[in-house]
N, C-alpha and C positions, 0 to 999 in steps of 0.2 A: 043500916047505919044512919045516924042522924046527920042533918046538914051542918050542925055546929062545928065539928072539927075541921070542916072544909072551908069555913068562912075565911076569906082573905084579909089579913090585917093591912092597915095603911102603912106604907113604907116608901122611902125615897128611891132605893135601889136594891137589887137582889144581893149585891155584895155586902150590904149592911145587915143582912139576916144572919142570926146565929142559931139559937135554940128554936126560935119560931119556925124558921125555914126547915130545920131538921124534922120537927114534929109534923109540919104540913106535908113534907115529902113522905114520911112514914104513914100518915093518915091517908094520903092519896093512894098509896099502894095497897093499903088494907081495903079501901073502898073498891078498888078495881078487882081485887080478889074476891071480896065478899059478895058483890052483886054484879056478876058478869053479864046478866041478861037485862039489867035495868038500864035502859038507854040514858035516862036522866042522870042517874048516879054515875055512869061511865063518863058522860059528858062533863059533869062537874069535877070529877076526880082528875080527868085528863087535863082540864083547864088549869087546875092547881098545879099539876105536874109540869105542864108546859111553862107555867109562870116561874116556878122556882128553879127550873133547870136552864133558864136563859143565861148564857155567858158563864156558867159555873160547871162546865163539863169536867169530870174527874173528882168532884167533891164527894159524890156518892157513887156507889156501884150502879152501872147502867144495864147490866144484863137483864135484871128482873123487870125494870120499867119498859125496856124495849119489847120484851116478850109480852107484857100485859097490854101495851099499846097496839101491837100487831094483833093480839087476840081480840081487842075491841073492834078493830077494823073488820076482822073476819066475822064476828058475831053480828055486827051492825053495818053491813056494807053499803046500805042505801040511806042511812041516816047521815045527812050532810054535816050536821053539827058535831056528831061523834067522830066522824071521819076527819073533819077539819082539825079538831082538837088533838086527835091521835097523830095526825101528820105534823102538826106544830111541835108536839112532844118529841116525835122521832127525829125531826130536823135538828132540834136542840141537842138531842143525845148523840147524834152522829156527825155533828159539825166540828171541824171541817172534814173529818173522815171518821168512820166507825172506830171506836177505841179497840186497842189490842185485846182487851179482856173479853170482848164479845166473841163468842165462838163462831167460826165460819158457818157452821150448820144453822145457827140462829139467823145469821144474815141471809142465807139462802132461803130460809123459810119466810123471811119478811118480803122477799122480792115479789112473789105472786100477789099478795094483797095490795102492794103499792101499784103494780101494773093494773090490778083489778079496779083501783080507784079511777084510773084514766078511762077504762072501758065502761064502768058503771055510771060515771058522771060526765058524759061527753059535753054537756052544755053548761058546766059550771067552771068558769075561768079560774075562780079561786082555788078549787080543788085540783084542777089541772096544774096550776102553777105550783101548788104545794107538793103534789105528787112528783112533779118534775124536779123540784128542788131536792126532794128526798132521794130521787134516783141519782142525782148528781153526786150526792154523798156516798151512796152505795156503790156506784160504779168505780169509785176509787179503791175498792177492794176487789182484787183479781178474781176471787172465787165466785162472785155473783154473776159474772158476765155469761158463762155457759147457761145458767138458769134463765137469764134474760132472753137469750137466744131461743130457748125452748118455748118461751112465752111470746115469741114473735115481737120483741120490743121494737124493732125497726118499723114494722107495719103500724104499730101503735103510734110511734112518733111521727111518721109521715101522715097518718090520719089526723093527728093533732094539728100538724102544720096546715093541712087542708081545711080543717074545721075552724081554726082560729087565725086564718090568714090576715084578719083585720085587727087582731089583738097583739100589739107590739110586745107586751110583757111575756105572754105565753110563747110567742114565736121566738124571742131571744133566748128564753130558758130552754125551749125545745131544741134549738140549734146547739146550745152548749152541751146538752145531754147527748145529742146525736154525734157531736164531735168526739166525745169521750168513748162512745160505743164504737165508732168507726175506726178509731186508732187502736183498739184492743186486738191483740194477736188472735183471739178466738174467732174473730169475724173475718170471713173470707170475702174479699171484694170481687165477687164473681159478677157475671152479667145480670143475674137476677137482683142482687143487692143494688147495683148501680142504677138499674132501670127503676127500681122502687124509690130510691132516694133522690135522684138527680132532679127530676121535674119539680117536686114540691120545694126543694131547696132553692132552685133558681127562681121559682115564683115568689118565695118569701123575700129573697134579696131584691127582686124587682119591685115588690110592693113597698118595702121600706128602704128605698134607695138612699134616703138622706139620714137614716138612723145609724150612727156609728157602731152601736153594740150589735145590731143585726148584721151589718156588713162585716164586722170583725169576726163574729162567730161563723158567718157564712163562708168567709175566706178560709177560716180554719178547716171547715168541712171540705171545701173545694180543693184545697191543697192535697188532701188525702185522696179525693176521688178523681182529680183532674186527669191523671194518667190513664185510668181505667175507663173513663167515660168519654175520652177524646174522640173515639171513633164515631159515636152516635150523637153526643152532645157537645163536641169540641167547640163549634162556633158559638153556641149559646154560653158555654162556660167562659170562653175568651171575651165575648161581648160583655158579660156580667162583670168580669174582673177589670176590664178596661173602663167600664162605667164607674166602678169603685175608684179607680185611679183618677178619673176625671172629677168625681164628686168630692173627693178628699185629697186634693193634690199636695196639701201641706202636712198631712198626717204620716209621719215617717213609718211608724209601726204598721199601720194599715196598708200603706203602699208596699211595704216589704212583704207582707203576707200575700197581697194580690200578685206581686211579681213572682213570688215562689209558685203560686198556682199557674201562672203563665209559663213558667219554666217547665213545670211538669207536663203541661199541654204540649209544649214544644218538643219534649223528649218523645212523647207518644206520636205526634203528628205535626211536624213543623209547618206543613202546608196550611193547616188551619189558621195559623197566625198570618200567613200570607193572604188568605181569603178575607180575613177580618181587617178591613182597611185601617181601622183606628189603632190596631195593636202596636205596630212598630213605632209610629209617631208618638204614641203615649208612653211606651217603654223608654224611648230616647229622651223624652221630656222629663220623665222621672229620674233618669240617670243624671240629667243636668241639675235637678233640684236637690238631690241628696248625694252626699259623698260617703255615706257609711259603707264599710267594706262588705257587709252581708248583702245589702241592696245592690251594690255594684256587682257582686258575684252573680246574683240572680239575673240582673238585667243583661250583663255580658253573656251569661249562659243562654238567655233567650236569643240574643243577637247571633251567637255562635251557631245555634241550631238552625235558625232561620236562614242565615247566610249560606248554609250548606245547600239549600234548595232555591234561594232567591237572593243571591248576593247583591244584585243591583238594587233591590228594594232597601236593604240595610244601608248601602252606600248612598242612595238617594236622600235618605233622612239623616245623613251624617252619623250613622251608627259607628262607622270605622273611626271617625275622629274622637268620639267619646270612648271608644274602646282603647285608643291610644292614651287618652287622658286617665282612664281607670288604671291602665298599666303603669303609668307614671306616678299616680297618687298612692298606690298600694303596693309598694315593692316587697313588703313582708307578708302579704296575704297570698298564699299559694293558689287558692281557688280562683281569686280574681285574676291572677297572672295567667293561669291556664286557660280560663274562659276567654279573656281578652285576646290572648295570642291565637286561640282557635278561631275567633271571629276574623282577625286580620289575615290569618292563613287562608281561610275560605274565600275571602274577598280577593286576595292576591291571586288565588288559583283561578277564580271565575272571571275577574275583570282585570286582566293584566295590563291592558293598554289604555283603557278609558278612565281608570281610577288613579288620581294623583296623590291621594293621602298615603296609601300603603307604601309607595315608593319615594316619599319625600325624605329629605335628609333628617327632618325632625323625628319622623317615625322610626327610621333606622337607628338614630341615636337612642331613642327610648327603648327599643328592642335590645340593642346591645347593652344598655344599662341594666335591663332585666337579666340578661345573660350573665353579666358581671356580678350582680347581686345574688343570683341564685345558682351559682356555678356548681354547688354541691347537690342540686336537685336534678336528677337525670331526666325526669319527665319534663321539667321546664326547659332543660337544654334541648331535648328532642323537639319540643314545641317551637322553640326559637329557630332551630335549624330547619324545621319544616316550613316555617314562614320565610326564612331566608332563601330556601330552595325555590319557592314559588316566585319570589321577587327576582331571583337570579335568572329566571327564564326570560324576562323581558327588560330588566334594568340592572344588569350585573355590576355596572360601573359604580352605582351608589353604594355598594357594599364595601368599597375601599375606604369610605369615610368613617371618621370617628374611632379609629383604632380597631376596627372590626376584625381585621385579619389576625391580629395578635390575640384578641379575645377568643376567636374561633379556634386558633391553635391551642390555646390554653385549655379550652373545653375538651378538645380531642385528647389532649395529654391527660386530662383528669379521668377519662373513661376509656382506657386502652382496651378493655375487654367488651365494650359495647359495640356490637356490629352495626346496630341501627345508627348510632351517633357517627361512626366512621363512614357508613354508607351515605348518609345525608351530607356530611361535611365534604366528602369526595365529590358529590354532584354539585354542591355550591361552589367549591373551588374550581372545579372544571369549567363551570359556566363563567366564572370570573376570569379564568385564564383565556377563555375563548374570545374575549374582547380585546385582549392584549394590553389593557391599561394597567401599568405597574404590576404586571403579572409576575415579575421577579420576586415580589413580596410573597407569592404563594408557594414558591419552590420548596422552602423548608417545611411548609405545612403538608404539601403533597408527599414529600419524602417521609415525614413522620407517619402519615397514614399508611403508606405502603409498608413501612417497617412493622407497624402494628398488625397489619393484615398478613404479610407474606414472609416475615422473618422466620426461618427454620421450617417453612412449609413448602414442600415441593409442589409443583403445579397439580399433580393428580390428587393431592390430599386437601386441596382448597375446598371450602364450603361453597355452595352456590352463591351465597351472599358475597363472599370474598371475591369470587370470580366476577360477579356483576360490578362490584366496587372497582375492580381494575379495568374491565372491558368497557363499561358504559362511558366513563370520562375519555377513554382512548378513542372514542368515535370522533371527537374533535381532533382535527389534524395537529394543531399546535400543542395540545396536551399530549397527544400521541408522540410527537417528536421529543417533547421534554422527557417523557417516561423512557422512551427507547434510548435517548442519549445518556440517561443515567442508569442503564441496566447493569453496569458494572459495580455500582455502589451497593453497599451492604443493605439488604432488605428490599431492594427494588427488583421486581420480577422481570424476566425476559418475556415481553409480550408475544413474540413469535412462538416460543416454546410453549407458553401457557395456552395460546390459542390452538396450536396443533394438538396438544395433549387432550384438551377438552373436546375438540372436534372429532378426534379419533374415538373417544370414549362415549360421546353423545351425538352420533350422526343424525339421529332422528328428533332431537330436541330443538324445536324451531327457535326458541330464545337463545340457546347456546350457539346454534349455527349462525343466527343473525349477528350476534355480537362478535363471534370469531371471524366471520367473513368481513365484517366491517373493519376490523383491525388488519386483516390480511390485505384488504383493498388499500388501506393507508400505506402499507409497505410497498405498494407498486407505484407510488407517486414520485419517487426519485430513484435515480439509477443505482446507487449503492444499496439501498434497502431492497430494491426490486431484485437485484442479483442475489442478495442474501436469502430472500424468500424463495427464489427459484431453486437455489442449491439445497434448500432445507429438506425435501421439496414440499411445496404447497399445492402444486398443480393438480395432483390426484385428488386432494381434498376439494378443490374447486369443481372439478369435473363430477365428483360424487354428489356434491350439493346441487349442481345444476340438474342432474338427473333426478335426484330425490325430491327437490323442492321447486319444481318448474312452475307451480301455481302460486307460490308465495313471493309477492313482490318485495317484501321486506328483506328477504334473503337474496332474491334475484339481483337486486340493484348492486350490492357490493360484489357479488360473484361475477356478474357481467362486467362491472367496472375493472376488476382484477384481470379477467380474461382479455378484456379489451386492451389493457396496458401490456400484458404479456404478448399478445398477438401483434402488437405494433413495434416490438423491439427488434427481433432478428429472426432469421430462419430457424435457429436453434429453439427459441422459445415458441415460435409458431408450430414447429414440429411436435414439441412437447404438449402443446395445447390440443393439437389436431387429433381427431379420431372420427370414425364414421358416426359413432354415437353422439359426439358433440354436434356434428352437423344436423343430425336428426333432432336433437334437443333444441337447437337454435331455430330450426324450422317450426317446431312445435310452439316455441315461445312466440314466434311471429304471429301465429294464429290465435294464441291465447290472450295476448296483451296488446291488442291493437289500439286500445284507448289510453294506454300509458305511454306518453311520449318519451319518458326517460328510459324505460325498459326497451322500447322499440329502437331508440337511437343507439343504445349500447349494443343491442343484439345485431343490428344492421352494421354498426361500426366494426364489431368483431368479425362478422362474415366478410366484410370488405378487406380487413387486414389479413385474414387467412387466405383470401383469394390472391394476394400478392404473390404467393409461392405457386408456380405453375402446376406442379403435380396436385396440389390441394385444390386449385381452381378446377382442374379437370374432374377430380373426384366429386366436387360440389355439383358440377354440371350433371354428372351421371346420377347423382342422388336427387335430381329434380329441383335444384335451387332456383333455376330460372322461373319455372312455373310457380314456385312458392313465392318468389319476389313479385311476380306479376299479380298473383292473388292478393298479396299484401298491399301492393300499390292500388289495386282496384278498391280494396276495403278502406284504405287510408283516404282515398279521394272522396269517398262517400261520407267521411267524418270531417266536419269543419274544424280544422286545427291550424295553428301557426307553424310554419316550417321550422324544423330544428336543424341547425348547422353545427356540425361536430368538427373540431380542429384537432390535428394530431398533437399530442402532448410533447412529442420529441422535436417538432418543428416550430412550435409556438414560442413566443418570447418567454424569457425567464420570469418576467413580472406576471404574465398571465398564468404561467404554470404555478407560481407561488400563490396567486389569488385563488386558482382552482383548487390547489391542494389544501389551503387553509380551511376549506369548508367541505371536506371530502366525505364525511361519513353520512350514513343514512339517518335522517332526523326521525323518521318513523320508528326505526329499530331502536334508537336511543330512547325515544319516548315510551315505546312498549316495554323496554328493559326497566326503565325507572318505575313504571306503574306496576311492574310485577315484583319489585324488590322489597315489598313489605312496607313502603313508605306510607305515612298517613296523609298524603297530599295528592292533589289531582294533577298528574303529570301530563303535559301536552307538548307536542313538538313545536319548536319555534324556528324562525328563519335563521337564527344565529348559528345553527349547526346543520343547515340544509346543504347537501352535497352538490357541488357542480359536476355535471356529467363529464367523465373523462373524454378525451378528444381524439379525433383522427384527422387525417390531412385534408381531404377534399370532399368527403362524402356529404351530400346534401339530400335530406329526405323530404 
């Protein structure tokens, strides 16, 4: 074919071409078909084809020119000019994505030659850039990705990053292609892929630290890889993303991508962000600069995950204060609400006494505002109650502020079938009642909870969760008294009946026994309830628990407390408590728990009370109690301890009796119970519900 028909006319724009462009297009196709082995002719024809197809995709059919351009690359793979013109033509024909009319099979056939360009011309930046641009277009068609995987495209891309680490244009386009490849479902982000990609990617971001395009594309890749590479490259990834935040502090879009990458790292291994010293300060600084909901969600999510392992670090950099601010600024964004509440919940659980932000009246007001605004979202309600539960362990008084009691009651009324909401609310209200401040406000709320849990449910049909919801708050003596005083009201269960039923059915369940015995111990704190418990009777249950759980101090404390009170009452109760096996078990306890002052004082006090009755004292002597006491005394003298003085409950003043009773239950048992109740909070015992040891008249150990 002569060169005449391929001569380019002078024109101002491709869009002004009419019949001349049509003829040029047709002549170029004829030339490509007529002389496939003539490199010069192929180059000239492809040049014309690339020229006339710029910006006018869809004017002509593209299936044939794509096939001819690919064929030219296949026939002349080493001819730089032919390959360059063919790539330019293909880029025009597939921009911004391959047309629908192009068969998928044709696109798949075009992949191998394009990848071959990158392998055949490793030292040509122009061809590398053009081939990468063409791959960007092809990757937008799902069907070509499996073929690319067969051609090891990830290896080719990482090799390009390593070869052109100093060429910013090639690096930025390579990262864009890499991101598209990594996000495709056909690629599995296994250890081999992460190992292959992570190091060149991080090196590219380090080399072009101040180039926004490279950082943007690199962050896109890292947000995909961060979770999977956190184990081996977590610190390097976090440092790179923090450097991006530091270099571009005012670029909201880039900061958002970097924070999303840090969020994925924190999901995989939050400890990494603890080890990278700049991570949390930089995240908090970004929170302060940008108020967009998405960025606040990512940063609060980072703080939530890190606060689960290092709450003091987050609090030290005022992350809790910014979490409260995010909670207040975005009441309609569910993701922000949940992540901010999670952060505050973790800090309240880990730093109950040293942190003033989470227990401030402002924070409580904001949290109650979130509860009021999102009352219909059960997950947010649960998050709020989890936070309030942790606060109630060390500052229950602040929860009375801001109309919180009414809001919590409304939340419980909104979820009558949610056992988790009821359980958390029960613990919160029980902690609030334990301080006695305006506790009368809580009574309707507690009654509502009990009706929801126990109405029409006999004790033996309660779920474990319902049982814990009743028994755990009843470990506090004043809550116990309130529940027992209202047992005749509709829906309020009888604590004694419920405890006995569950102890009879679950004698070997440590959790059930600890809770049940804690309630029975509270029944022995005043004369009327003690008499009712004695008649029920509960003494056999106490003796069975003493024999079965002699090594479990969480159970022993309430059991011995109850036995101590019964043995101090009268000959009738002492006789009911007494048996040879009881004496043997008490002697055994003296040898097992010599380093537990509370258990020792209760056991010795019970022995002393039993010995008041002459026949029992004689039997104790025959059983070797004197030698046992002598051995105990010798052992105690070898342990540096403070003497424990026990006073009799029945001879002490009413004020000391009331004070002792108000803190009667086992704190450890209550804490163990709450931690096993399915709550998403870290439950720990506090002094507000620590029991005072029951007392006897004159015994001093």
